[in-house]
TORSE-288687 format. One line per field, with one value per residue (C-alpha): residue in one letter; x, y, z. Coordinates in steps of 0.25 Angstrom, whole numbers. Layout:
N
aa: A;...
u: X;...
v: Y;...
w: Z;...
***
This chain:
483
aa: M;F;I;C;L;W;L;N;S;L;W;G;K;Q;P;N;I;L;F;I;F;T;D;D;H;A;L;N;A;I;S;A;Y;G;G;P;L;A;K;I;A;P;T;P;H;L;D;R;I;A;K;E;G;M;M;F;N;H;C;L;V;T;N;S;I;C;A;P;S;R;A;V;V;L;T;G;K;Y;S;H;L;N;G;Q;L;T;N;K;N;V;F;D;G;S;Q;Q;T;V;P;K;L;L;K;K;Q;G;Y;Q;T;A;I;V;G;K;W;H;L;K;S;T;P;T;G;F;D;H;F;E;V;L;K;G;Q;G;Q;Y;Y;N;P;M;L;F;T;N;G;K;N;T;N;H;T;G;Y;T;T;D;V;I;T;D;Q;A;L;N;W;L;E;N;R;D;P;D;K;P;F;F;L;M;C;Q;H;K;A;P;H;G;K;W;E;P;A;L;R;H;L;N;E;F;D;D;M;E;I;P;E;P;P;T;L;F;D;D;Y;S;G;R;S;P;A;S;A;R;H;K;M;G;I;A;D;H;I;G;E;K;R;L;M;L;S;Y;A;S;K;F;T;P;E;Q;F;K;Q;F;D;N;A;F;R;P;K;N;E;A;F;I;N;A;K;L;T;G;K;E;R;T;R;W;H;Y;Q;R;Y;I;K;N;Y;L;R;C;V;K;A;V;D;E;N;I;G;R;M;L;E;F;L;D;K;S;K;L;S;E;N;T;I;V;I;Y;S;S;D;Q;G;F;W;L;G;E;H;G;W;F;D;K;R;W;M;Y;E;E;S;L;H;T;P;L;L;V;R;W;P;K;K;I;K;P;S;S;K;N;E;L;L;V;S;N;L;D;F;A;P;T;F;L;D;L;A;G;A;K;P;T;K;D;M;Q;G;E;S;L;L;P;I;F;K;G;N;T;P;K;H;W;R;M;T;H;Y;Y;H;Y;Y;E;A;G;G;H;G;V;P;I;H;Y;G;V;T;D;G;K;Q;K;L;I;R;F;P;D;N;T;L;N;T;W;E;F;F;D;L;Q;K;D;P;M;E;M;K;N;L;Y;A;E;K;S;Q;T;A;D;I;E;A;M;K;K;E;L;H;R;L;R;K;L;Y;K;I;E;D
u: 138;124;125;138;132;120;128;137;125;118;130;141;154;159;164;177;177;186;184;191;192;198;200;192;186;175;163;166;179;173;167;156;150;148;154;161;174;168;173;186;191;184;186;184;187;178;167;169;165;153;149;150;144;137;140;135;131;129;140;142;153;151;163;171;185;195;198;184;178;187;183;169;172;179;169;155;154;153;166;161;160;172;181;187;181;192;205;212;207;214;204;201;205;200;186;177;180;176;188;188;174;176;188;178;170;182;187;202;203;213;215;225;227;222;218;219;214;227;226;231;220;213;205;212;220;229;231;240;236;242;246;237;234;246;252;249;263;271;262;266;256;254;253;249;257;269;272;274;279;274;278;268;255;246;233;241;248;235;229;242;242;227;228;240;231;220;230;235;223;217;208;200;194;185;193;190;200;200;208;209;216;222;217;211;214;223;234;231;243;240;247;258;250;239;247;243;228;218;229;222;209;202;194;180;178;167;156;159;174;173;162;162;154;144;132;136;138;152;157;162;168;178;184;199;198;197;204;207;214;216;220;235;248;249;234;237;250;258;266;266;262;267;282;285;297;306;300;285;289;295;282;273;280;282;266;263;275;273;258;261;271;261;251;260;265;250;247;233;223;208;199;210;219;207;205;219;219;206;212;224;216;205;215;224;212;207;220;221;207;211;222;211;202;213;217;203;203;215;207;195;204;210;197;193;206;205;191;187;178;165;166;173;164;172;168;174;173;181;182;174;171;179;178;184;183;168;167;181;185;195;192;180;175;162;148;146;143;157;163;151;150;160;160;155;156;154;155;151;150;136;132;131;123;133;131;123;121;116;110;109;116;128;140;154;147;141;154;158;144;144;158;153;140;147;155;143;145;134;138;141;130;139;141;133;133;124;129;128;127;111;114;124;113;104;95;93;92;80;83;96;101;94;104;119;126;140;150;163;172;186;184;193;199;199;190;179;171;164;150;140;127;116;112;102;108;98;101;112;113;127;130;143;143;156;154;160;150;138;131;122;122;110;111;100;109;99;98;112;121;134;130;131;120;117;102;102;97;86;72;67;76;73;64;75;86;78;76;90;94;85;92;105;102;96;109;118;110;110;125;128;133;133;127
v: 464;462;447;447;456;448;435;442;447;433;424;433;437;430;416;411;399;387;378;365;356;343;334;321;320;310;311;297;302;312;305;316;310;297;288;274;280;289;281;276;290;301;315;323;337;336;330;342;351;342;342;357;360;354;342;341;327;331;340;337;341;346;339;329;332;341;354;356;354;365;374;372;376;389;393;388;383;370;365;369;383;385;378;367;355;345;344;348;362;374;382;396;405;417;414;417;409;409;414;426;429;427;437;447;444;447;433;429;417;405;391;381;367;360;369;359;370;372;387;397;399;413;421;416;426;414;400;389;377;363;362;352;340;343;332;326;330;342;351;363;374;385;396;410;407;400;386;382;369;362;350;341;334;342;342;347;358;363;365;371;381;384;386;395;404;404;409;420;425;439;437;449;442;429;418;408;396;384;373;363;349;340;328;318;318;307;303;301;303;303;312;305;305;297;287;275;280;269;258;249;248;244;255;250;249;256;246;250;249;238;244;238;250;241;248;261;267;264;277;273;260;268;275;276;279;265;261;248;252;267;273;272;270;285;285;272;277;266;278;292;306;316;321;318;322;311;310;310;300;290;291;290;279;271;271;266;258;245;245;248;236;227;230;228;215;210;212;214;212;215;219;218;227;237;236;239;251;256;255;262;273;275;276;286;294;294;298;310;314;313;323;332;331;334;346;351;349;359;369;368;369;382;388;385;390;403;405;405;393;400;409;399;390;377;370;356;349;342;343;331;317;305;290;282;268;269;263;259;274;284;297;306;313;305;310;298;301;299;309;319;321;330;333;347;350;364;370;385;386;392;393;379;369;358;344;349;339;344;335;345;344;354;355;361;370;377;380;393;399;395;401;415;414;412;424;433;433;429;417;421;419;409;400;387;382;387;392;382;393;392;377;380;388;375;380;373;383;384;377;370;360;346;341;342;342;336;336;329;333;327;315;303;307;294;288;297;303;316;316;324;322;326;321;325;316;305;302;305;306;306;308;303;310;304;298;284;284;293;287;291;286;288;284;283;288;284;270;269;279;272;274;259;258;267;268;276;265;261;265;267;279;286;297;300;300;310;319;319;322;334;339;336;345;356;356;356;368;375;374;378;365;364;351
w: -106;-101;-102;-94;-83;-82;-80;-70;-62;-62;-61;-55;-62;-74;-70;-73;-83;-81;-93;-91;-104;-106;-119;-121;-107;-107;-98;-93;-87;-78;-66;-64;-76;-70;-81;-79;-75;-64;-52;-59;-63;-55;-59;-46;-51;-63;-54;-45;-57;-60;-45;-43;-56;-68;-77;-91;-95;-110;-115;-130;-139;-153;-159;-150;-153;-146;-154;-160;-146;-141;-152;-149;-134;-138;-149;-145;-160;-167;-174;-188;-183;-175;-185;-176;-183;-179;-171;-184;-185;-180;-171;-176;-164;-171;-169;-157;-144;-130;-124;-133;-129;-114;-115;-119;-107;-98;-96;-95;-104;-105;-110;-104;-110;-122;-134;-146;-156;-163;-164;-153;-143;-144;-135;-122;-113;-110;-117;-114;-123;-127;-142;-148;-139;-130;-121;-108;-102;-102;-111;-120;-118;-129;-119;-124;-137;-131;-129;-114;-110;-97;-89;-83;-86;-95;-88;-75;-84;-90;-76;-71;-82;-81;-66;-68;-78;-68;-57;-65;-73;-72;-59;-63;-75;-76;-83;-94;-93;-102;-96;-106;-104;-114;-105;-106;-121;-126;-126;-111;-103;-88;-78;-70;-58;-64;-72;-63;-61;-64;-65;-55;-62;-75;-81;-85;-100;-107;-112;-127;-127;-137;-146;-160;-165;-172;-168;-174;-188;-194;-189;-175;-180;-188;-176;-173;-158;-152;-139;-145;-158;-159;-146;-148;-140;-135;-130;-123;-117;-124;-128;-123;-129;-120;-119;-104;-96;-92;-78;-83;-94;-83;-74;-86;-93;-80;-79;-93;-98;-90;-93;-108;-108;-102;-112;-124;-118;-116;-131;-128;-140;-143;-131;-121;-128;-129;-115;-111;-121;-114;-100;-104;-111;-101;-89;-95;-100;-85;-80;-89;-84;-69;-72;-78;-66;-56;-64;-64;-49;-49;-57;-47;-35;-41;-43;-29;-22;-31;-27;-42;-42;-39;-51;-61;-69;-72;-85;-88;-101;-112;-127;-129;-123;-125;-126;-115;-122;-125;-139;-138;-140;-135;-142;-145;-158;-160;-157;-148;-133;-126;-136;-137;-122;-115;-100;-95;-80;-76;-62;-58;-43;-38;-53;-57;-48;-43;-48;-60;-71;-85;-96;-107;-120;-119;-128;-129;-139;-126;-119;-126;-124;-110;-107;-113;-105;-92;-95;-98;-113;-122;-131;-145;-156;-164;-153;-154;-140;-128;-115;-103;-93;-91;-89;-78;-71;-72;-83;-96;-107;-117;-130;-125;-135;-136;-146;-149;-162;-164;-176;-177;-189;-188;-198;-195;-181;-174;-185;-181;-193;-195;-188;-182;-175;-164;-151;-141;-130;-132;-147;-156;-171;-178;-193;-199;-213;-218;-231;-227;-215;-219;-207;-194;-180;-170;-156;-145;-133;-122;-126;-132;-124;-129;-144;-148;-158;-170;-172;-185;-193;-183;-189;-175;-173;-186;-180;-170;-180;-189;-177;-174;-189;-189;-176;-182;-194;-185;-177;-189;-194;-180;-179;-193;-199;-214;-219
***
């Protein structure tokens, strides 16, 4: 109670919390981050959050896969403690979660969109969630225990329903809304209005599109996430995943069928076939991102018109990063940079300095403690992250983490083995304990940001490797991981 009163006196009344979460959104597909696609596929509404708030350049996930990441956000605990090690597990909704704790602080809580945790959501006053991955068109939302069918593009529908809840919520209570999109997760079916976006251009290829993995351990070469050979017909839109209305199908098929037939007739092979796959993939991915950005614009406009902006903190993130052709890949899971980093943009008018950029190592492990701290509640002792609230104020907390621990558990998914590791942002050490690999990788991220050369066998790196091993052991003990 004292903490809540102290926060209210210093920062005003409890803020509303709007948490917008996407699936598989790479930093390189947000123009505020200044990547190679910034001018080709701008994201003006996401950029607005960055311009009016704070952009975190090093937000790292603990386990780069959908369901485990979501469980970390809800609990503030690593996967081995919250029980969601892989996508195959069913989330234990009886455990302590952020929405349950926020309700005790007087918040009205809701989640709309992607859930992907198999169990029924708990702790929310209102929920309407996709079952499983959902589809891009005409979604069914499991709404407070009942299946409800919708017609339209899923990114738009999720936003419609989130706005509907905001309009009809209890105005006398602060709100915590998790608006969680399927996009831009595969299979990437664009909105009808974006079917021909980027048709008149060639998207630049990443320099590692044709990586042969020769500089690394055998682990990466065993992948099954290659744009060349593994992406498949539905991810390439050579066949479709959603169940369309006849009108939707006609427009969708008219856009893709002529291009598909031309590709089939061309009988491309080798690098030319890979290049076609890349262009088809990246354009559809960016089209899906465009719809997300437009709908974020709708959310921000609602806050403005409803005069809620000033006392609403808007937090944008994704469950993990993603490969946009780097290393020839289209997925996530690995501890390598593109997969490890996730976007984090935060706007809080008059509280966060506009156009702030932060370089600290933060994590999705920190989201739960942050939500609670914002509400005036002390994060619980069993949470393993730290509140970002001091950082929002422009301060660097004493003893802030200098290293980050990562652990991936879903052996075999897309050919990715179990692995764990540590990074300080300058160096990275990865352990692959599988009996068929039993190997290590060590990267100098300053000299080799694309992680093309494993230096583990280099004698000149022995001291640094031993120091990182010591830190890895410390973190495993800190986070209660059994060896």
